[in-house]
N, C-alpha and C positions, 0 to 999 in steps of 0.2 A: 124027508127031513123037514123039521119044523122051521118056519121062517124066523130069522134072527130079529130081535128088537132093534129099534134105532140106536139105543144105548150100546148094544153089543157091537153093532156095526161101527159106531163112532169110536169106541175104545178098543177095537180089535187090534190095532198095532201095539197097544200097550199090554193087552191081555195075553198076546202071544210071546211076550218077553221083550218088547221094544224093537230095536233096529234089526232088520234082517240084512246083514252085510253080505253082498255077493262075493264070490271068489274073484279076486282081482289079481291077475298075473300078467307081468309084462311080456310083450312079444319078443321073439328073438331079434337081436339087433347087433350089428357090427361084426358079424361073421363073414368070412369070404364067400360062403354060399348063400348068405341072406341079403345080398346087396339089392335085389329087386324089391324086397319088402322094407328096406331100411327107411325109405322116404315116408312110408306109412307109419312104421313102428316108432320112429323118432317122436312124432307128434302124438300118436295114440298113447304111447307110454307116458308122456307128460300129462295128458288128460287123465289117464288112469291114476297117476300119482295124486292129482287133485281130487279125484273121487275118493281116494283113501282119506284125505283130509276132510272131505265132506262127511263121510261116515264117522270119523272121529268126532267132529262137531256134533253130529246128531246123537251119538252115544253119550257124549258129555251132557247134552241137554236132557236126554232120557233119564239119566241118573238124578237130575235136579228138576224133573218135570213138574213137581208140585210147587216149586218155588220160582218158576220162570217168570221173568218180568219183561217189560217192553225193551229194555236195553239189550238183553240177550237176543231177542228176536230181531232187533234192528241190526245188531252185529252179524248175526247169521245171514240176514238179507244182504248186507254190504258185501260179504264174502260171495254169496250166490250171484249177485249182480256182476261182479268181476269175472267169475267163472263162466257165467252165461255169455257175457260179452266176448270173452276169448273164444269160446266154443262157436259162437255165431261167426266171428271173424274167420276162424279156421274153415268152417263149412263154406263160407263165401269164396275163400281163396281156393278151396278144393274144387269148387265148380268152375272157377275162372282159369285155373292153371293145371291142376292135377288131372281132372277128368278129361279135358280135351287132349292132354298129352297121352293118356292111356287109351281113350276110346276113339280117337281119330281113325276112321277105317283105312286111310291111306298110309298111316304111319310115317316115320321119318323118310326123307327122300332116299330112294334107292333101296328101301327095305320093305316097303309096303306090299300088301297082297295084290294091289292093283297093278303095279309094275310087273310082278311075276306072272300074273294072268295074261297081260298083254304079250309078254315074251313067249309064253307057251303057245299062244295063237299064231305067232309069226314063225315058229320053227316048223321043221318037217315032221313033227310028231303027229300031225293029223288033227282034224277038228274034234275028234272024240276026246283027246287029251285036254284040249283047250276048254271044252265044255265041262269036263270033270273039275278042272282047276276053278272055273267060274262058279260051279255049284258049291265047291268047298269054300271059296271066298265069300259067297253070299251067305252060306250057313254060319261062317265065323262072324260076319257082320251082324247077322240076326242075333247070334248069341251075345255079342257085345251090347247090342241095343237092349236086349232083354235084361241083362245084368244091370246096366245103368238105370233102366226104368225101375228095377226092383230096389236099388239103392236110393233112388229119389223118393219112392213111395215110403221107404223105411224112414227117411229123414222127415218127411211130412208128418208121419205118425209121431215121431219124436218131438217135432215142433209143438204138437198139441199137448204133449206131456210137459214140455217146458212151460207152456202157457198155463197149464194147470198149477204148477208149482208157483209161478208168478202170481196167479190169482189167489192162491192160498196165502202168500205173504201179504197181499193187499188187504186181506181180512184183518190184519193187525191194527188197522185204523178204526175198526169197529168192535173187535172182540179181544179178549185177553189172550196172552201168550199160552196160558194153560189150556184154553179152549181150542186154539188153533193147532197146537203141536201134534195131536193125533192125526189130524187131516194132512198135515205136512209130511209126517212119516209115511202115511199111506201113499201120497203122491210120489215121494222119493222111491218107495218100493217099486212103483210102476215105471219109473224113469230109468234108474241106473242099470238094471239088468238089460234093458233094451238097448241102451247106448253101448254096453259091452258086447252085445250080440251084433250090433252094426259093425263095430271094430273087427270082431272075429270074422264076419262075412267078408269085409274088404280085404283083410289080411290073408284069407284063404284063396280068393278068386282073382284078385288084382295082380299080385306078383307074377303069375305065369303070363299074363298079358303084357306086363312091363318087360319081362325077360325075352319075350318073342320079338320085340321090335326095337328095344333100347339096349344101351350098354351101361356099365357102371359109371362111365364119365357123363353120360346123359342124365343119369339119376342124380349124380352129385350136383350137376348144373341146375337141375330143377329144384333140388333141395335148397340151394342158395337163393333161387328166385322166390321160393315160398317164404324163406326167412326174411328176405328183404321186404316182401309184401306185408308180412305180419309186423315188421318194425314200422313200416309206413302207417299201419293202423294202430300202432301203440301196443302191439300184442307180444312183444318180446324179441329175443335174439334168434339166431339161426338154429338153435336147438331148444327153443322154448324161452320162457321168461328168465331174464338174467337174475343173479342172486340179489342184487340191490333192490329189484322190484319186489321179489318175494319178501325181503326184509321189510319193505315199506308196507306191504299188505298186512304183515303180522303186527307192525307198529300201529297201523290204522285201526285194526280190529281188537288190539289188546288181547291176543290169544293167550299170552302167558298167564292171564288171570283165571282162565277157566278151561282151557283145552286139556284133554286127557294126556297123561304122560308127564305132567309136571313141567311143562316147558318154562324156561326162565322168562320173566317179564321182559318185554322189549325195552332196550336202553333208550334214554331220552336223547332227542336229536342234538347233535353237536352244534356249537356256535358256527355261524356262517364264516367260512374262510379257514376253519380249523381242519375239518375232515370233509373233502368234497363228496366222497361217496355217501357218507352219512347225511350230508345236507341234501343230496339228490334224493335219497330215500325219504327224507322228511317231506320234501316238496311233493313227491308222488303220493305220500300218505295224505297230505292236505287235499290234493286233487281228488283222491279216492273218497274222502269224506265230503267233498263238495258236489261235483256233477253226478257222482254215482250214489249220492245219499238217497235213502228211501223216499219214494214219492217224487223224485226229481227227473223223471223221464222227459225228454224233449217232446214237443208237440209232434204228433204223428208216430211216436215210438212208445205208445203205452205198453206197460208190462204185460197186459193181457193179450197182446197181439200174437198171431200164430207164426210170425216169422222168427226163425232161430236167432236172427241178428238184432231183434228188437231189444229195447232196454230191459 
């Protein structure tokens, strides 16, 4: 096969018809039989919904790719910065709360493999039975360690793809939006399917580990802890960002002017003291256009960093 020219490589995302939207389907949630996976599905489905919006934005920009200006790219970056920040916060909390809860080899008191192994050794069943239990426990611990290592490597690879999208947005300071957009589409094509693959991997292998050592009440308690931790970081409520924050994002980005589907323009903020919810939404919108404005990453949090929680 003949090598493609630089121009063919550069415009490949547009030549193949623009955005390649992956299949985005929510995970099962809220069923009596799905409780072990609900803690994962609640947050994963929220992020999946944001990915749908991301591809709606990309498709809208594709239709007008020959007329893109700096304003459109700045608005897309503002949305991306919020999405990336929430994803980074969730991953951090996943490492701090969710993974220790799942992968702790001892499990909850009275339920772990360690206590069962010790009990087997103390009974009259003989040393052979205790040795078999010990081998099984060691094999299970090794499997848990291997799965956690695999998930961590997956996230490290995704962090590089996040940094690639960040770096592409940074090019808007030097190149026109029309020049940057094909590269941005290509980076998005490499990121979104891998993120969905990570979610599918976690939703397949983690619920059996949860069900083996935890109860529905344990899962509900952890879900509340995750929600509280995200609220402390400014990431939303117990089931994701509350409606007033989503409304503030739309107001800050002016989605009604250009997003597909003909969304109505965001209403003007109400006067202070008239509608507290609307005033709160306007305040968040102002904050979103300030600290999260393009090029305003704090020192040590440059957008090109490899950490998923970087600006």
